[in-house]
C-alpha positions in Angstrom: 0.0 0.0 0.0 1.4 3.4 -0.9 0.2 6.4 1.1 0.3 10.0 0.0 -0.1 12.6 2.8 -0.7 16.3 2.2 -2.2 19.3 3.9 0.6 20.4 6.2 1.8 24.0 6.5 2.3 27.0 8.7 -0.6 28.1 10.9 -1.0 30.5 13.8 -1.9 29.2 17.3 -5.6 28.6 17.4 -5.9 27.9 13.7 -6.9 24.8 11.8 -5.5 22.5 9.2 -6.8 19.4 7.6 -4.4 16.6 6.6 -5.3 14.1 4.0 -3.8 10.6 3.3 -4.7 8.9 0.0 -4.1 5.2 -0.2 -3.1 3.4 -3.5 -5.8 0.8 -2.9 -9.2 0.3 -1.3 -9.0 1.2 2.4 -11.9 -1.3 2.9 -9.2 -4.0 2.9 -7.0 -2.2 5.5 -7.5 -3.0 9.1 -6.6 0.4 10.5 -5.3 3.7 9.4 -4.0 6.6 11.4 -1.6 9.4 12.0 1.6 9.6 14.0 3.8 12.7 14.6 7.4 13.2 15.4 9.3 16.3 16.4 13.1 16.6 16.6 14.7 14.6 19.3 11.5 12.6 20.1 10.0 9.3 19.1 7.2 9.0 16.6 3.9 8.9 18.6 0.3 8.1 17.8 -2.0 11.0 17.3 -5.2 9.3 16.1 -6.3 6.1 14.4 -9.4 4.7 12.9 -10.3 1.0 12.5 -12.0 -0.6 9.5 -15.1 -0.7 11.7 -14.9 3.0 12.3 -13.7 3.0 15.9 -11.4 5.9 16.7 -8.5 6.4 19.1 -6.8 9.7 20.1 -3.8 10.7 22.0 -4.9 12.5 25.2 -3.1 15.7 24.1 -5.4 16.1 21.0 -8.7 14.9 22.3 -11.4 17.4 21.6 -9.3 19.3 19.1 -8.5 16.7 16.4 -10.9 14.5 14.5 -9.9 11.5 12.3 -12.3 10.4 9.6 -12.3 8.5 6.3 -13.9 8.4 2.9 -13.8 4.9 1.6 -15.0 6.0 -1.9 -11.9 8.2 -2.1 -9.5 5.8 -0.3 -8.7 8.7 1.9 -8.3 9.3 5.6 -8.4 12.8 7.1 -7.1 14.5 10.2 -9.0 17.7 11.0 -6.9 19.7 13.5 -8.5 22.6 15.3 -7.3 24.9 18.1 -3.7 24.2 17.1 -1.0 24.8 19.6 2.7 25.4 19.2 3.3 22.0 20.8 1.5 20.4 17.9 4.4 21.3 15.6 5.8 18.2 14.2 6.1 16.1 11.0 2.9 14.1 10.7 3.0 10.6 9.1 0.1 8.6 7.8 0.1 4.8 8.4 -1.9 1.8 7.4 -2.1 -1.6 9.0 -3.1 -4.6 7.0 -2.8 -8.0 8.8 0.8 -8.1 10.0 2.1 -5.4 7.7 2.5 -1.7 8.5 2.8 0.9 5.7 4.0 4.5 6.1 3.6 7.5 4.0 6.0 10.4 3.7 5.6 13.0 6.4 4.0 16.4 6.1 5.3 19.2 8.2 2.9 21.1 10.5 4.2 24.2 12.1 2.2 26.2 14.6 3.7 29.6 15.2 2.9 33.3 15.4 
């Protein structure tokens, strides 16, 4: 599975961005998809995930501000990010899990700064 992430950029604190991740094949056959993020000097950490059944998981730091969703017709998963904070600055990576395999997309930079 190839994943193409987009939508990052520079935004002021309190602003919003929407990330998109387009898969090269039907996401109906993928067990789960999600977003991780990584800032310099730290490990990649889970931000949000959505299962094939539609169940969602969020990191405590983004609950109430971020929303993960998917459009199976477009093979796309979205991450709507609202009320962004400087600490949300990181490279965001899309991932897909299918059985025992994990696929990563290239990262997209999100910078929250005034």
